[in-house]
Biotite code that builds the C-alpha atoms (Angstrom):
import biotite.structure as struc

atoms = struc.array([
    struc.Atom([43.354, 22.989, -166.409], chain_id="A", res_id=1, res_name="MET", atom_name="CA", element="C"),
    struc.Atom([40.085, 22.642, -168.631], chain_id="A", res_id=2, res_name="THR", atom_name="CA", element="C"),
    struc.Atom([38.529, 19.264, -168.813], chain_id="A", res_id=3, res_name="GLU", atom_name="CA", element="C"),
    struc.Atom([36.241, 17.951, -171.558], chain_id="A", res_id=4, res_name="ALA", atom_name="CA", element="C"),
    struc.Atom([34.189, 15.053, -170.711], chain_id="A", res_id=5, res_name="ILE", atom_name="CA", element="C"),
    struc.Atom([31.828, 13.241, -173.216], chain_id="A", res_id=6, res_name="PHE", atom_name="CA", element="C"),
    struc.Atom([29.896, 10.566, -171.347], chain_id="A", res_id=7, res_name="LYS", atom_name="CA", element="C"),
    struc.Atom([26.508, 8.651, -172.112], chain_id="A", res_id=8, res_name="ILE", atom_name="CA", element="C"),
    struc.Atom([25.023, 6.376, -169.611], chain_id="A", res_id=9, res_name="ILE", atom_name="CA", element="C"),
    struc.Atom([22.826, 3.940, -171.174], chain_id="A", res_id=10, res_name="ILE", atom_name="CA", element="C"),
    struc.Atom([22.081, 3.435, -168.694], chain_id="A", res_id=11, res_name="GLN", atom_name="CA", element="C"),
    struc.Atom([-9.851, -20.042, -159.174], chain_id="A", res_id=12, res_name="PRO", atom_name="CA", element="C"),
    struc.Atom([-13.286, -21.863, -158.798], chain_id="A", res_id=13, res_name="GLY", atom_name="CA", element="C"),
    struc.Atom([-14.917, -24.417, -160.907], chain_id="A", res_id=14, res_name="SER", atom_name="CA", element="C"),
    struc.Atom([-18.223, -24.650, -162.574], chain_id="A", res_id=15, res_name="LYS", atom_name="CA", element="C"),
    struc.Atom([-20.049, -27.838, -163.102], chain_id="A", res_id=16, res_name="ARG", atom_name="CA", element="C"),
    struc.Atom([-21.486, -28.682, -166.367], chain_id="A", res_id=17, res_name="LEU", atom_name="CA", element="C"),
    struc.Atom([-24.725, -30.599, -167.089], chain_id="A", res_id=18, res_name="PRO", atom_name="CA", element="C"),
    struc.Atom([-24.233, -34.367, -166.714], chain_id="A", res_id=19, res_name="ASP", atom_name="CA", element="C"),
    struc.Atom([-25.788, -35.209, -170.036], chain_id="A", res_id=20, res_name="ARG", atom_name="CA", element="C"),
    struc.Atom([-26.394, -32.860, -173.245], chain_id="A", res_id=21, res_name="LEU", atom_name="CA", element="C"),
    struc.Atom([-28.856, -34.639, -175.587], chain_id="A", res_id=22, res_name="VAL", atom_name="CA", element="C"),
    struc.Atom([-29.240, -33.351, -179.142], chain_id="A", res_id=23, res_name="LEU", atom_name="CA", element="C"),
    struc.Atom([-31.407, -35.086, -181.802], chain_id="A", res_id=24, res_name="ASN", atom_name="CA", element="C"),
    struc.Atom([-29.903, -35.835, -185.086], chain_id="A", res_id=25, res_name="LYS", atom_name="CA", element="C"),
    struc.Atom([-31.318, -33.132, -187.005], chain_id="A", res_id=26, res_name="LYS", atom_name="CA", element="C"),
    struc.Atom([-29.517, -30.570, -184.617], chain_id="A", res_id=27, res_name="TYR", atom_name="CA", element="C"),
    struc.Atom([-26.219, -32.555, -184.751], chain_id="A", res_id=28, res_name="MET", atom_name="CA", element="C"),
    struc.Atom([-26.191, -32.680, -188.448], chain_id="A", res_id=29, res_name="LYS", atom_name="CA", element="C"),
    struc.Atom([-26.972, -28.800, -188.699], chain_id="A", res_id=30, res_name="THR", atom_name="CA", element="C"),
    struc.Atom([-24.009, -27.997, -186.231], chain_id="A", res_id=31, res_name="ILE", atom_name="CA", element="C"),
    struc.Atom([-21.582, -30.289, -187.872], chain_id="A", res_id=32, res_name="LEU", atom_name="CA", element="C"),
    struc.Atom([-22.375, -28.790, -191.268], chain_id="A", res_id=33, res_name="GLY", atom_name="CA", element="C"),
    struc.Atom([-21.757, -25.284, -190.059], chain_id="A", res_id=34, res_name="ILE", atom_name="CA", element="C"),
    struc.Atom([-18.442, -26.361, -188.393], chain_id="A", res_id=35, res_name="PHE", atom_name="CA", element="C"),
    struc.Atom([-17.267, -27.947, -191.497], chain_id="A", res_id=36, res_name="PHE", atom_name="CA", element="C"),
    struc.Atom([-18.354, -25.042, -193.758], chain_id="A", res_id=37, res_name="CYS", atom_name="CA", element="C"),
    struc.Atom([-16.431, -22.765, -191.383], chain_id="A", res_id=38, res_name="CYS", atom_name="CA", element="C"),
    struc.Atom([-13.343, -24.888, -191.636], chain_id="A", res_id=39, res_name="LEU", atom_name="CA", element="C"),
    struc.Atom([-13.599, -24.828, -195.529], chain_id="A", res_id=40, res_name="PHE", atom_name="CA", element="C"),
    struc.Atom([-13.810, -20.974, -195.778], chain_id="A", res_id=41, res_name="PHE", atom_name="CA", element="C"),
    struc.Atom([-11.077, -20.390, -193.319], chain_id="A", res_id=42, res_name="LYS", atom_name="CA", element="C"),
    struc.Atom([-8.679, -22.852, -195.040], chain_id="A", res_id=43, res_name="SER", atom_name="CA", element="C"),
    struc.Atom([-9.649, -21.172, -198.442], chain_id="A", res_id=44, res_name="ASN", atom_name="CA", element="C"),
    struc.Atom([-8.992, -17.691, -196.978], chain_id="A", res_id=45, res_name="ALA", atom_name="CA", element="C"),
    struc.Atom([-5.385, -18.562, -196.818], chain_id="A", res_id=46, res_name="GLN", atom_name="CA", element="C"),
    struc.Atom([-5.077, -20.488, -200.094], chain_id="A", res_id=47, res_name="VAL", atom_name="CA", element="C"),
    struc.Atom([-6.848, -17.341, -202.003], chain_id="A", res_id=48, res_name="ASN", atom_name="CA", element="C"),
    struc.Atom([-4.697, -14.735, -200.156], chain_id="A", res_id=49, res_name="SER", atom_name="CA", element="C"),
    struc.Atom([-2.984, -12.302, -202.434], chain_id="A", res_id=50, res_name="LYS", atom_name="CA", element="C"),
    struc.Atom([-1.155, -10.142, -199.894], chain_id="A", res_id=51, res_name="PHE", atom_name="CA", element="C"),
    struc.Atom([1.071, -10.989, -197.143], chain_id="A", res_id=52, res_name="ASN", atom_name="CA", element="C"),
    struc.Atom([2.229, -8.841, -194.147], chain_id="A", res_id=53, res_name="LEU", atom_name="CA", element="C"),
    struc.Atom([5.372, -9.984, -192.500], chain_id="A", res_id=54, res_name="GLN", atom_name="CA", element="C"),
    struc.Atom([7.498, -8.561, -189.534], chain_id="A", res_id=55, res_name="ILE", atom_name="CA", element="C"),
    struc.Atom([10.878, -9.723, -188.380], chain_id="A", res_id=56, res_name="ASP", atom_name="CA", element="C"),
    struc.Atom([13.318, -8.925, -185.683], chain_id="A", res_id=57, res_name="TYR", atom_name="CA", element="C"),
    struc.Atom([16.802, -10.579, -185.062], chain_id="A", res_id=58, res_name="GLY", atom_name="CA", element="C"),
    struc.Atom([20.461, -10.491, -185.377], chain_id="A", res_id=59, res_name="LEU", atom_name="CA", element="C"),
    struc.Atom([22.355, -8.502, -187.914], chain_id="A", res_id=60, res_name="ASN", atom_name="CA", element="C"),
    struc.Atom([26.185, -9.091, -188.681], chain_id="A", res_id=61, res_name="GLY", atom_name="CA", element="C"),
    struc.Atom([27.779, -6.085, -190.549], chain_id="A", res_id=62, res_name="ASN", atom_name="CA", element="C"),
    struc.Atom([31.060, -6.445, -192.155], chain_id="A", res_id=63, res_name="PHE", atom_name="CA", element="C"),
    struc.Atom([31.480, -2.885, -192.975], chain_id="A", res_id=64, res_name="PHE", atom_name="CA", element="C"),
    struc.Atom([31.519, -1.550, -189.437], chain_id="A", res_id=65, res_name="VAL", atom_name="CA", element="C"),
    struc.Atom([34.518, -3.789, -188.752], chain_id="A", res_id=66, res_name="ARG", atom_name="CA", element="C"),
    struc.Atom([36.422, -2.578, -191.944], chain_id="A", res_id=67, res_name="SER", atom_name="CA", element="C"),
    struc.Atom([37.306, 1.045, -191.024], chain_id="A", res_id=68, res_name="TYR", atom_name="CA", element="C"),
    struc.Atom([40.849, 2.039, -191.115], chain_id="A", res_id=69, res_name="ASP", atom_name="CA", element="C"),
    struc.Atom([41.844, 3.455, -187.742], chain_id="A", res_id=70, res_name="GLU", atom_name="CA", element="C"),
    struc.Atom([45.523, 3.206, -188.281], chain_id="A", res_id=71, res_name="ILE", atom_name="CA", element="C"),
    struc.Atom([46.132, 5.121, -191.371], chain_id="A", res_id=72, res_name="GLY", atom_name="CA", element="C"),
    struc.Atom([46.845, 8.907, -191.559], chain_id="A", res_id=73, res_name="GLY", atom_name="CA", element="C"),
    struc.Atom([49.178, 11.112, -189.284], chain_id="A", res_id=74, res_name="PRO", atom_name="CA", element="C"),
    struc.Atom([50.936, 9.269, -186.623], chain_id="A", res_id=75, res_name="VAL", atom_name="CA", element="C"),
    struc.Atom([49.898, 11.588, -183.653], chain_id="A", res_id=76, res_name="ASN", atom_name="CA", element="C"),
    struc.Atom([46.104, 10.873, -183.820], chain_id="A", res_id=77, res_name="LYS", atom_name="CA", element="C"),
    struc.Atom([43.407, 8.589, -182.521], chain_id="A", res_id=78, res_name="THR", atom_name="CA", element="C"),
    struc.Atom([40.454, 7.541, -184.708], chain_id="A", res_id=79, res_name="TYR", atom_name="CA", element="C"),
    struc.Atom([37.587, 5.837, -183.185], chain_id="A", res_id=80, res_name="LEU", atom_name="CA", element="C"),
    struc.Atom([35.423, 4.262, -185.789], chain_id="A", res_id=81, res_name="TYR", atom_name="CA", element="C"),
    struc.Atom([34.739, 0.518, -185.426], chain_id="A", res_id=82, res_name="LYS", atom_name="CA", element="C"),
    struc.Atom([31.593, -1.074, -184.095], chain_id="A", res_id=83, res_name="LYS", atom_name="CA", element="C"),
    struc.Atom([30.594, -4.571, -183.024], chain_id="A", res_id=84, res_name="ASN", atom_name="CA", element="C"),
    struc.Atom([30.054, -6.922, -185.777], chain_id="A", res_id=85, res_name="PHE", atom_name="CA", element="C"),
    struc.Atom([26.777, -8.145, -184.316], chain_id="A", res_id=86, res_name="LEU", atom_name="CA", element="C"),
    struc.Atom([23.785, -6.042, -183.836], chain_id="A", res_id=87, res_name="GLY", atom_name="CA", element="C"),
    struc.Atom([19.985, -5.956, -184.311], chain_id="A", res_id=88, res_name="SER", atom_name="CA", element="C"),
    struc.Atom([17.621, -5.558, -187.236], chain_id="A", res_id=89, res_name="ILE", atom_name="CA", element="C"),
    struc.Atom([14.035, -5.205, -187.449], chain_id="A", res_id=90, res_name="ALA", atom_name="CA", element="C"),
    struc.Atom([11.410, -4.576, -190.273], chain_id="A", res_id=91, res_name="GLY", atom_name="CA", element="C"),
    struc.Atom([8.235, -5.115, -192.030], chain_id="A", res_id=92, res_name="ALA", atom_name="CA", element="C"),
    struc.Atom([7.402, -6.496, -195.644], chain_id="A", res_id=93, res_name="GLU", atom_name="CA", element="C"),
    struc.Atom([4.394, -6.565, -197.641], chain_id="A", res_id=94, res_name="ILE", atom_name="CA", element="C"),
    struc.Atom([4.141, -8.986, -200.613], chain_id="A", res_id=95, res_name="SER", atom_name="CA", element="C"),
    struc.Atom([1.691, -9.695, -203.279], chain_id="A", res_id=96, res_name="TYR", atom_name="CA", element="C"),
    struc.Atom([1.249, -13.119, -204.925], chain_id="A", res_id=97, res_name="ARG", atom_name="CA", element="C"),
    struc.Atom([1.392, -12.959, -208.709], chain_id="A", res_id=98, res_name="LEU", atom_name="CA", element="C"),
    struc.Atom([0.780, -16.795, -208.922], chain_id="A", res_id=99, res_name="LYS", atom_name="CA", element="C"),
    struc.Atom([0.722, -19.824, -206.869], chain_id="A", res_id=100, res_name="LYS", atom_name="CA", element="C"),
    struc.Atom([4.657, -19.916, -206.566], chain_id="A", res_id=101, res_name="LYS", atom_name="CA", element="C"),
    struc.Atom([5.546, -16.256, -207.112], chain_id="A", res_id=102, res_name="SER", atom_name="CA", element="C"),
    struc.Atom([5.361, -13.026, -205.459], chain_id="A", res_id=103, res_name="ALA", atom_name="CA", element="C"),
    struc.Atom([6.667, -9.402, -205.458], chain_id="A", res_id=104, res_name="ILE", atom_name="CA", element="C"),
    struc.Atom([7.478, -7.631, -202.302], chain_id="A", res_id=105, res_name="SER", atom_name="CA", element="C"),
    struc.Atom([8.345, -4.258, -200.910], chain_id="A", res_id=106, res_name="PHE", atom_name="CA", element="C"),
    struc.Atom([10.142, -3.893, -197.412], chain_id="A", res_id=107, res_name="ALA", atom_name="CA", element="C"),
    struc.Atom([11.677, -1.614, -194.829], chain_id="A", res_id=108, res_name="TYR", atom_name="CA", element="C"),
    struc.Atom([14.182, -2.762, -192.298], chain_id="A", res_id=109, res_name="ARG", atom_name="CA", element="C"),
    struc.Atom([16.476, -0.804, -189.917], chain_id="A", res_id=110, res_name="ARG", atom_name="CA", element="C"),
    struc.Atom([19.665, -2.280, -188.637], chain_id="A", res_id=111, res_name="SER", atom_name="CA", element="C"),
    struc.Atom([21.958, -0.905, -185.670], chain_id="A", res_id=112, res_name="VAL", atom_name="CA", element="C"),
    struc.Atom([25.385, -1.871, -184.738], chain_id="A", res_id=113, res_name="ASN", atom_name="CA", element="C"),
    struc.Atom([27.161, 0.046, -181.836], chain_id="A", res_id=114, res_name="SER", atom_name="CA", element="C"),
    struc.Atom([30.424, 0.191, -179.964], chain_id="A", res_id=115, res_name="GLY", atom_name="CA", element="C"),
    struc.Atom([31.494, 1.639, -176.634], chain_id="A", res_id=116, res_name="LYS", atom_name="CA", element="C"),
    struc.Atom([34.623, 3.947, -176.856], chain_id="A", res_id=117, res_name="LYS", atom_name="CA", element="C"),
    struc.Atom([36.978, 5.064, -174.145], chain_id="A", res_id=118, res_name="ASN", atom_name="CA", element="C"),
    struc.Atom([39.834, 7.308, -174.386], chain_id="A", res_id=119, res_name="TYR", atom_name="CA", element="C"),
    struc.Atom([42.211, 9.481, -172.146], chain_id="A", res_id=120, res_name="GLU", atom_name="CA", element="C"),
    struc.Atom([44.624, 11.985, -173.510], chain_id="A", res_id=121, res_name="GLY", atom_name="CA", element="C"),
    struc.Atom([45.273, 15.687, -174.038], chain_id="A", res_id=122, res_name="SER", atom_name="CA", element="C"),
    struc.Atom([45.677, 18.266, -176.591], chain_id="A", res_id=123, res_name="ILE", atom_name="CA", element="C"),
    struc.Atom([47.369, 21.660, -175.880], chain_id="A", res_id=124, res_name="SER", atom_name="CA", element="C"),
    struc.Atom([47.293, 21.023, -172.010], chain_id="A", res_id=125, res_name="ASN", atom_name="CA", element="C"),
    struc.Atom([43.479, 20.390, -172.156], chain_id="A", res_id=126, res_name="THR", atom_name="CA", element="C"),
    struc.Atom([42.446, 16.940, -170.834], chain_id="A", res_id=127, res_name="ASP", atom_name="CA", element="C"),
    struc.Atom([40.107, 14.756, -173.035], chain_id="A", res_id=128, res_name="ILE", atom_name="CA", element="C"),
    struc.Atom([38.115, 11.975, -171.388], chain_id="A", res_id=129, res_name="HIS", atom_name="CA", element="C"),
    struc.Atom([35.767, 9.699, -173.334], chain_id="A", res_id=130, res_name="ILE", atom_name="CA", element="C"),
    struc.Atom([33.984, 7.273, -171.210], chain_id="A", res_id=131, res_name="ARG", atom_name="CA", element="C"),
    struc.Atom([31.567, 4.429, -172.317], chain_id="A", res_id=132, res_name="ASP", atom_name="CA", element="C"),
    struc.Atom([30.633, 6.528, -175.253], chain_id="A", res_id=133, res_name="PHE", atom_name="CA", element="C"),
    struc.Atom([28.483, 4.646, -177.506], chain_id="A", res_id=134, res_name="LYS", atom_name="CA", element="C"),
    struc.Atom([28.980, 5.087, -181.249], chain_id="A", res_id=135, res_name="LEU", atom_name="CA", element="C"),
    struc.Atom([26.342, 3.564, -183.682], chain_id="A", res_id=136, res_name="ARG", atom_name="CA", element="C"),
    struc.Atom([26.032, 2.703, -187.410], chain_id="A", res_id=137, res_name="HIS", atom_name="CA", element="C"),
    struc.Atom([22.455, 2.843, -188.591], chain_id="A", res_id=138, res_name="ILE", atom_name="CA", element="C"),
    struc.Atom([21.170, 1.384, -191.915], chain_id="A", res_id=139, res_name="ASN", atom_name="CA", element="C"),
    struc.Atom([17.813, 2.498, -193.148], chain_id="A", res_id=140, res_name="ASN", atom_name="CA", element="C"),
    struc.Atom([17.111, -0.391, -195.800], chain_id="A", res_id=141, res_name="ILE", atom_name="CA", element="C"),
    struc.Atom([14.448, -0.243, -198.558], chain_id="A", res_id=142, res_name="TYR", atom_name="CA", element="C"),
    struc.Atom([14.116, -3.445, -200.562], chain_id="A", res_id=143, res_name="GLN", atom_name="CA", element="C"),
    struc.Atom([12.195, -4.373, -203.840], chain_id="A", res_id=144, res_name="LEU", atom_name="CA", element="C"),
    struc.Atom([12.165, -8.051, -204.614], chain_id="A", res_id=145, res_name="GLY", atom_name="CA", element="C"),
    struc.Atom([10.823, -11.015, -206.315], chain_id="A", res_id=146, res_name="TYR", atom_name="CA", element="C"),
    struc.Atom([10.099, -14.206, -204.615], chain_id="A", res_id=147, res_name="GLY", atom_name="CA", element="C"),
    struc.Atom([9.602, -17.800, -205.586], chain_id="A", res_id=148, res_name="HIS", atom_name="CA", element="C"),
    struc.Atom([8.064, -20.673, -203.315], chain_id="A", res_id=149, res_name="TYR", atom_name="CA", element="C"),
    struc.Atom([9.972, -23.900, -203.432], chain_id="A", res_id=150, res_name="LEU", atom_name="CA", element="C"),
    struc.Atom([8.081, -27.325, -203.779], chain_id="A", res_id=151, res_name="GLY", atom_name="CA", element="C"),
    struc.Atom([4.300, -27.667, -203.286], chain_id="A", res_id=152, res_name="ASN", atom_name="CA", element="C"),
    struc.Atom([4.201, -27.253, -199.459], chain_id="A", res_id=153, res_name="THR", atom_name="CA", element="C"),
    struc.Atom([4.910, -23.459, -199.574], chain_id="A", res_id=154, res_name="GLY", atom_name="CA", element="C"),
    struc.Atom([7.232, -23.784, -196.407], chain_id="A", res_id=155, res_name="LYS", atom_name="CA", element="C"),
    struc.Atom([10.321, -22.557, -198.345], chain_id="A", res_id=156, res_name="PHE", atom_name="CA", element="C"),
    struc.Atom([10.936, -19.452, -200.301], chain_id="A", res_id=157, res_name="LYS", atom_name="CA", element="C"),
    struc.Atom([13.914, -17.413, -202.165], chain_id="A", res_id=158, res_name="VAL", atom_name="CA", element="C"),
    struc.Atom([13.958, -13.897, -202.814], chain_id="A", res_id=159, res_name="ASP", atom_name="CA", element="C"),
    struc.Atom([16.034, -11.770, -204.862], chain_id="A", res_id=160, res_name="LEU", atom_name="CA", element="C"),
    struc.Atom([15.984, -8.019, -205.487], chain_id="A", res_id=161, res_name="GLY", atom_name="CA", element="C"),
    struc.Atom([17.298, -4.481, -205.269], chain_id="A", res_id=162, res_name="PHE", atom_name="CA", element="C"),
    struc.Atom([18.174, -2.633, -202.114], chain_id="A", res_id=163, res_name="VAL", atom_name="CA", element="C"),
    struc.Atom([18.987, 0.801, -201.223], chain_id="A", res_id=164, res_name="PHE", atom_name="CA", element="C"),
    struc.Atom([20.794, 1.734, -197.928], chain_id="A", res_id=165, res_name="PHE", atom_name="CA", element="C"),
    struc.Atom([20.308, 5.164, -196.236], chain_id="A", res_id=166, res_name="TYR", atom_name="CA", element="C"),
    struc.Atom([22.844, 5.221, -193.518], chain_id="A", res_id=167, res_name="TYR", atom_name="CA", element="C"),
    struc.Atom([23.989, 7.112, -190.412], chain_id="A", res_id=168, res_name="ALA", atom_name="CA", element="C"),
    struc.Atom([27.612, 6.393, -189.168], chain_id="A", res_id=169, res_name="GLN", atom_name="CA", element="C"),
    struc.Atom([29.080, 8.186, -186.059], chain_id="A", res_id=170, res_name="GLN", atom_name="CA", element="C"),
    struc.Atom([32.915, 8.588, -185.684], chain_id="A", res_id=171, res_name="ASN", atom_name="CA", element="C"),
    struc.Atom([35.302, 10.266, -183.295], chain_id="A", res_id=172, res_name="ILE", atom_name="CA", element="C"),
    struc.Atom([38.572, 12.064, -184.606], chain_id="A", res_id=173, res_name="ASN", atom_name="CA", element="C"),
    struc.Atom([41.425, 13.198, -182.200], chain_id="A", res_id=174, res_name="ILE", atom_name="CA", element="C"),
    struc.Atom([44.188, 14.725, -184.092], chain_id="A", res_id=175, res_name="GLU", atom_name="CA", element="C"),
    struc.Atom([46.899, 15.974, -181.651], chain_id="A", res_id=176, res_name="ASN", atom_name="CA", element="C"),
    struc.Atom([49.009, 17.600, -184.495], chain_id="A", res_id=177, res_name="TRP", atom_name="CA", element="C"),
    struc.Atom([46.113, 19.705, -185.501], chain_id="A", res_id=178, res_name="ALA", atom_name="CA", element="C"),
    struc.Atom([44.751, 20.320, -182.020], chain_id="A", res_id=179, res_name="ASN", atom_name="CA", element="C"),
    struc.Atom([41.357, 19.047, -183.150], chain_id="A", res_id=180, res_name="TYR", atom_name="CA", element="C"),
    struc.Atom([38.730, 16.897, -181.884], chain_id="A", res_id=181, res_name="VAL", atom_name="CA", element="C"),
    struc.Atom([35.394, 15.982, -183.592], chain_id="A", res_id=182, res_name="SER", atom_name="CA", element="C"),
    struc.Atom([32.341, 13.792, -182.695], chain_id="A", res_id=183, res_name="ILE", atom_name="CA", element="C"),
    struc.Atom([30.732, 13.459, -185.958], chain_id="A", res_id=184, res_name="ASP", atom_name="CA", element="C"),
    struc.Atom([27.619, 11.780, -187.610], chain_id="A", res_id=185, res_name="GLU", atom_name="CA", element="C"),
    struc.Atom([27.516, 11.372, -191.429], chain_id="A", res_id=186, res_name="SER", atom_name="CA", element="C"),
    struc.Atom([23.961, 10.762, -192.677], chain_id="A", res_id=187, res_name="ASN", atom_name="CA", element="C"),
    struc.Atom([21.893, 11.323, -195.814], chain_id="A", res_id=188, res_name="PHE", atom_name="CA", element="C"),
    struc.Atom([20.737, 14.669, -194.827], chain_id="A", res_id=189, res_name="LYS", atom_name="CA", element="C"),
    struc.Atom([24.253, 16.296, -194.277], chain_id="A", res_id=190, res_name="ASN", atom_name="CA", element="C"),
    struc.Atom([26.526, 14.050, -196.520], chain_id="A", res_id=191, res_name="SER", atom_name="CA", element="C"),
    struc.Atom([24.087, 12.189, -199.005], chain_id="A", res_id=192, res_name="ASN", atom_name="CA", element="C"),
    struc.Atom([25.125, 8.886, -197.315], chain_id="A", res_id=193, res_name="SER", atom_name="CA", element="C"),
    struc.Atom([23.500, 6.150, -199.387], chain_id="A", res_id=194, res_name="GLY", atom_name="CA", element="C"),
    struc.Atom([24.528, 3.023, -201.366], chain_id="A", res_id=195, res_name="GLU", atom_name="CA", element="C"),
    struc.Atom([22.679, 0.722, -203.607], chain_id="A", res_id=196, res_name="GLY", atom_name="CA", element="C"),
    struc.Atom([22.928, -3.003, -204.375], chain_id="A", res_id=197, res_name="GLY", atom_name="CA", element="C"),
    struc.Atom([21.295, -6.399, -204.254], chain_id="A", res_id=198, res_name="VAL", atom_name="CA", element="C"),
    struc.Atom([19.889, -8.788, -201.698], chain_id="A", res_id=199, res_name="PHE", atom_name="CA", element="C"),
    struc.Atom([19.017, -12.487, -201.632], chain_id="A", res_id=200, res_name="ALA", atom_name="CA", element="C"),
    struc.Atom([17.230, -14.279, -198.898], chain_id="A", res_id=201, res_name="SER", atom_name="CA", element="C"),
    struc.Atom([16.079, -17.673, -197.955], chain_id="A", res_id=202, res_name="PHE", atom_name="CA", element="C"),
    struc.Atom([12.803, -18.304, -195.681], chain_id="A", res_id=203, res_name="GLN", atom_name="CA", element="C"),
    struc.Atom([11.133, -21.162, -194.037], chain_id="A", res_id=204, res_name="TYR", atom_name="CA", element="C"),
    struc.Atom([7.605, -21.032, -192.899], chain_id="A", res_id=205, res_name="PHE", atom_name="CA", element="C"),
    struc.Atom([5.262, -23.078, -190.475], chain_id="A", res_id=206, res_name="LYS", atom_name="CA", element="C"),
    struc.Atom([1.682, -22.528, -190.505], chain_id="A", res_id=207, res_name="LYS", atom_name="CA", element="C"),
    struc.Atom([0.142, -21.862, -186.899], chain_id="A", res_id=208, res_name="ILE", atom_name="CA", element="C"),
    struc.Atom([-3.167, -20.873, -188.047], chain_id="A", res_id=209, res_name="ASP", atom_name="CA", element="C"),
    struc.Atom([-5.036, -20.309, -191.276], chain_id="A", res_id=210, res_name="THR", atom_name="CA", element="C"),
    struc.Atom([-3.850, -16.813, -191.726], chain_id="A", res_id=211, res_name="ARG", atom_name="CA", element="C"),
    struc.Atom([-0.590, -16.790, -189.680], chain_id="A", res_id=212, res_name="PHE", atom_name="CA", element="C"),
    struc.Atom([2.806, -18.398, -190.170], chain_id="A", res_id=213, res_name="ASP", atom_name="CA", element="C"),
    struc.Atom([5.906, -18.207, -188.239], chain_id="A", res_id=214, res_name="ILE", atom_name="CA", element="C"),
    struc.Atom([9.159, -18.787, -189.711], chain_id="A", res_id=215, res_name="GLY", atom_name="CA", element="C"),
    struc.Atom([13.139, -17.955, -190.116], chain_id="A", res_id=216, res_name="LEU", atom_name="CA", element="C"),
    struc.Atom([14.660, -15.738, -192.549], chain_id="A", res_id=217, res_name="ARG", atom_name="CA", element="C"),
    struc.Atom([18.413, -15.637, -193.604], chain_id="A", res_id=218, res_name="VAL", atom_name="CA", element="C"),
    struc.Atom([19.312, -12.736, -195.751], chain_id="A", res_id=219, res_name="GLN", atom_name="CA", element="C"),
    struc.Atom([22.428, -11.249, -197.308], chain_id="A", res_id=220, res_name="GLY", atom_name="CA", element="C"),
    struc.Atom([23.255, -7.689, -198.850], chain_id="A", res_id=221, res_name="TYR", atom_name="CA", element="C"),
    struc.Atom([25.793, -6.811, -201.421], chain_id="A", res_id=222, res_name="TYR", atom_name="CA", element="C"),
    struc.Atom([26.325, -3.166, -202.291], chain_id="A", res_id=223, res_name="LEU", atom_name="CA", element="C"),
    struc.Atom([27.172, -2.610, -205.950], chain_id="A", res_id=224, res_name="ILE", atom_name="CA", element="C"),
    struc.Atom([28.016, 0.975, -205.732], chain_id="A", res_id=225, res_name="SER", atom_name="CA", element="C"),
    struc.Atom([30.863, 0.177, -203.426], chain_id="A", res_id=226, res_name="VAL", atom_name="CA", element="C"),
    struc.Atom([31.536, -3.418, -204.398], chain_id="A", res_id=227, res_name="THR", atom_name="CA", element="C"),
    struc.Atom([31.279, -4.791, -200.959], chain_id="A", res_id=228, res_name="THR", atom_name="CA", element="C"),
    struc.Atom([29.239, -7.520, -198.948], chain_id="A", res_id=229, res_name="PHE", atom_name="CA", element="C"),
    struc.Atom([27.742, -5.276, -196.652], chain_id="A", res_id=230, res_name="GLU", atom_name="CA", element="C"),
    struc.Atom([25.831, -7.537, -194.149], chain_id="A", res_id=231, res_name="ALA", atom_name="CA", element="C"),
    struc.Atom([23.926, -10.784, -193.220], chain_id="A", res_id=232, res_name="ILE", atom_name="CA", element="C"),
    struc.Atom([20.949, -11.249, -191.116], chain_id="A", res_id=233, res_name="SER", atom_name="CA", element="C"),
    struc.Atom([19.026, -13.956, -189.542], chain_id="A", res_id=234, res_name="ILE", atom_name="CA", element="C"),
    struc.Atom([15.496, -13.278, -187.980], chain_id="A", res_id=235, res_name="THR", atom_name="CA", element="C"),
    struc.Atom([12.493, -14.931, -186.800], chain_id="A", res_id=236, res_name="PRO", atom_name="CA", element="C"),
    struc.Atom([9.300, -13.769, -188.664], chain_id="A", res_id=237, res_name="THR", atom_name="CA", element="C"),
    struc.Atom([5.546, -13.585, -188.340], chain_id="A", res_id=238, res_name="LEU", atom_name="CA", element="C"),
    struc.Atom([3.557, -13.528, -191.576], chain_id="A", res_id=239, res_name="THR", atom_name="CA", element="C"),
    struc.Atom([-0.286, -12.571, -191.826], chain_id="A", res_id=240, res_name="TYR", atom_name="CA", element="C"),
    struc.Atom([-2.221, -13.622, -195.064], chain_id="A", res_id=241, res_name="HIS", atom_name="CA", element="C"),
    struc.Atom([-4.923, -11.464, -196.033], chain_id="A", res_id=242, res_name="PHE", atom_name="CA", element="C"),
])
């Protein structure tokens, strides 16, 4: 009997300072002047920054990967399509300030949702064992957006824009009635797998330096081409102003 097995195993001293350090008034004024000038120019560096570079990494919730139909079709079959709702997402975004409260941005993000599959059965006296085989759904996301800062503090921002998904989805089909087994990945190269839509996001920023912010971003994606709400994400962010 022939057996086909598909398996992936992811598998200290101290130094004393001088007791007294005496500076005359002239030197003290010079040092204080230089210090406050540096503070002034550093603070203006952020205010006058036109470009921002942001990176983020966090959780992605994908509604589509839970919506596969694994029941329909012929009776004597098994379809393994669904992945876990929660996955990961990471990306980078560059934005340019048009005015004090408005900006345009371009971003690339990549999300991954996966699910382990197991199966035991046979087709035409051939045993099939699938053990802890990880299927993945990958979205390569390109975004072009317009953002508006809320209030006068610059701590909150909303973004709206267009999004395009290039995706790769992995599936397993076992069709006993046709003596057929396939382990397949559909992607843009072999299937033109891509969809377009819109996105919306809300961000919170907290300044940690004159050029760096940390924050939190909540974002949702709606695909117009297939009229579905695709995914939502929540990610911590790090933003550099230059």
